C-alpha positions, 0 to 999 in steps of 0.5 A: 629834257628829262621829262617823266610824263607818266600821267600823274595828276598834280593839284597843289592846295593853294588859293587860286581862282577856278576857271569857272570864275573870272580872275580879272575884270576883263575876262569873259565867259566862253561857250562852255562856261569857263572864263577867258580873255577876249581877243581884239578884232584884229587878232580875231580877223587874223585867226579867221583869215588863216583858219576860216570858220567852218564850225566848232563843237560848240558853235555851228558854222553859220554862227561862226561865219556870221560872227567873223563877218561882223568882226570884219565889218566892224574893222571896215568901218573903223580907222583900222580898215587899211591895216586889215587890207594890208593884213589880208594882202600879207597873208595872201602873198606869203601863203600863210593860210591854207585857203584863199577864200577867207581873205577874198571874202574879207576884202569883199566885206571891207570894200562893200561895207566901208563908208570911207571912199579912200578905204574902198579905193585902196581895197580895189587897188590891192585886188590884183595882188590878192586875187592873183588868179582868175579863179580867185577873181571870180570868187571875189566877185561872187562874194562882192555881189552878195553885198552890193550891186556890181558895176560901180566905177571902183569895181570897173577900174579894178577889173580893168586893171586886173586884165589890162596890166598883166603881161599878155602871156600871163593873162592868156594863161589865166584866161585859158586855165581858169575859165569860170567859177561861181557863175562868173566867167571872163566874158561876164566880168569884161562886160561888167567892167565896161573896160574891154579895150587897151588903147596902148596894148593892142595885143591885150585888146585882141585877147579881150575880144577873144574872151568876148567871143569875137575871135575866129579860127584863122586868127588862131592859126595866123598868130594873132593871139598868144600861143597858149590860146592857139594851143587851147583852141586846137586841143578843143577839136583834136583827137586823143592821139594828138593831145600829147603833141599839143601839150608838148608844143604849146605847154598846155596844162590839164585844165586846158584839155577836154575832159574826155582826154584826161584818162589816158596814160600818154596825156599825163606822161606828156604833162610831166615831160612838158613840165606843165603839171605844177606841184599843186596840181600834181598833188591833187592828181596823185590818185589819178596818176596811181590808177593810170600806172604812172605811179607804182612802187617799182617803176613808171614816173614814181622816182621823178614825182618823188623828187618833185614833191621833195623839191624846196624850190617847187614847194615855195614857188607853188605856195604849198601850205603845210595843211594841204600837204598833210591832207594830201598825205592822209587822203592818198594813204587812205587809198580812197576819195569821194569818186575813186579808189587807188592802191597808194604807193608807200614811196609817195606817202613818204615823199608827201610827209617830206613835203609837209615839213619842207612847206614850213619856213626853215627855223633856226633852233633856239636851244631853249627848253620847250613843253608842248601841250595839246588840248585833245578834248572832244571839241578839238576832235570835232570840228575841221580846220579850214573845211579840210579833213583834219581836226585841230587835235590832229593838226596840233600834233603835227605843228608840235612835231615841227618844233620837236624836230627843230628843238633838242630839248622838248616834251609833248603831252596831251590833256585827258580825263583823270585815269581813275574814271571819274571825269568830274575830278578834273584832268591830267597830262598824258604822254602822246608818244610823239617824238621827232622820229614819229611818222605823221600818220602815227602822231595823228593817230596817237592824238586821235586816240587820246581825244577825250576828257576835260582840259585843265590848261594850268596842268603843264605849269603845275606838272613842271613845278611838281617835277622841278622841270626847267621850262623856257616856253610852254606852248598850248594848242587849244580851241580856248573852249575850256571850263575845267581847272582850279586856277587860270593858266596865267596864274599857274604860269606866274606861280611857276616863274616864282617857284622856279626862278625862270622867266618862262613864256607861254604861247597859246596857239588858237586852233579855231576862229573863236574870239577867246584866248587863255593868254593874258594880254597884260602879260608881255610873256604870253603870246597868241598865234593862229594855228597852222599859220606857216609863219608860226614856227618862226614867230614862236622861236623869235618870241622865245629868244 
C-alpha cells in the first residue's frame, strides 16, 4: 500500500458528534470523560482471563481487580456460568493467555459464588483440565480458600480426582517437581480431601502415602515408588559430584535438585544432555546459563540452545505465550534482573525474537489492505500487561508486526499530539517507522519514544479519506480510555465506507481489562479482541476475509 504517513493532521468540517458527547443512547462515559460503548460481561471476562487486571493509568490495580471479580461473580450467578467455565477451560488449554492466574481465580469465584449445584459440580469436574500442574492446583486452592471454607464434598472429590486419575508416572513427576505454593503442599491437600487411598490402584496409594510422610528409604531402593521419586530422594542426600549422574539416570529436572547444587556448570550440562530442561524452564534460566559459560557467543551449548528456542514443536508443546517470549527477550537483552546481571549473547537475543513470532499460530495472508493504528498516549505507556514489564503501547507494536509480517499491503501508524505544540488542538497520525524487517527491540523503542499526547481514534479513517487510501481493515490497538476527537470512530468509519465505496471493517484490540470499547456492537463490521490473545491474528484474518 502506498501510504504517505507524514503526520499531516486532517479535520474535515462536517457535522459530527464529539467524543466528549454520547453519539448513541447506549454509550457510556469512560474514565477520562469520553463516551464509548460498554462491553458485555462475557467479553469483559474474556479480557480479564487473557490480560489480567494489574492496573491502568486511570484505575489502580485493586479497583480493576475488584471490578473484574464482580463481573465474574455476576456471571457465576447467571445462566451463563457454564459458558464462563468453558471459556476459562478453552483459554487455559489452548495457551491463549500469558498467565494462568486469572483463569484459576475466575474458576474459584464461580465455584464459590454460584447458587446452582450443577454449576458448582461442573466447575469442580473441570479442575483437572484447567489446573494441570500441581503448582496451578495449589494456586487455585489458595484462591478458593479466600471465598469459602475448604473441605466440602465437591472439593474433596475434585482433589481426589486430580490425584487418583493421573497415570502414576505423571503424578509422581508433578509431586516431586511442584512441592508447595501459597502455603499449600501435597500433604495438606490430601488431608483436606480425605481421599488418600486408591483402592483399585495400589501404586497410587503408595505414592500418596509417601506424600503424607509414610515412606522410608528402603522403599525407594526396592522400587516401590516410581523412579522419579527414587531419584529425587537420592538427590536430597547426594554430593555435588553425583548430581549429574542422578540427573541422567532418573531424568530429574532442576526443581528436583537441592538448591546448593544449582550453580555448577556440570549440573546444567547434565540437564541439557538428559533433555530434562523444558523450553519454559530453559527460557527462565538463560541468564544463569550465560553466567555459567554454557551460553557464550562462540561456544558452549549456544548452538544447541538456539535450535531449541527456534523449534516450533517445542514452542507448541511448552505453550510458550508470545508475551513470555517477548519479556524474556527484553530481559535477557538488558543484561540484568532483580538478583543478577550477565553479558547477553546476541545470538540468543535473535533466537528469542524468533521464539516470539513462532509462538503465534501460523496465519495465512488475507491479501487484504490493512491500516494498523497504535494508541501511544500516556495511559498506554503507564500500566503493564499481565504484571509483566511490557506496556500496552509496546505490546501493540509487536502485535502489529505479526500482521505486518503476514500481510503485504499494510501501514502502521501511531496517534500523537499535534506537532505545532498545542496539545489542546487535538492529535495527529505519525509514522512509527515499523516495517516487517524491524527488530522487536526497535519497534518497542519507536513506540515508547512516541508515547505522548492525545488520541483521536477517528483519525485513521479521516486520513484514509483525505489521501484516498483503499483500506479493507482498520485495526486500532487501544485501552479505550479516549476523550479527544470531533467525531466518534464508528462515525468516521461509516463516512469512509460512504466516500470510498469500500465495506471496510474495524477491529478494536483492547489492551487492558477495562469495560469499554469504541466498537459499535450494532455494526457487524466492527469487532473487539482482547490484546495478546494468541488466537488474535487468526481471528482478525478470518474476520477480514
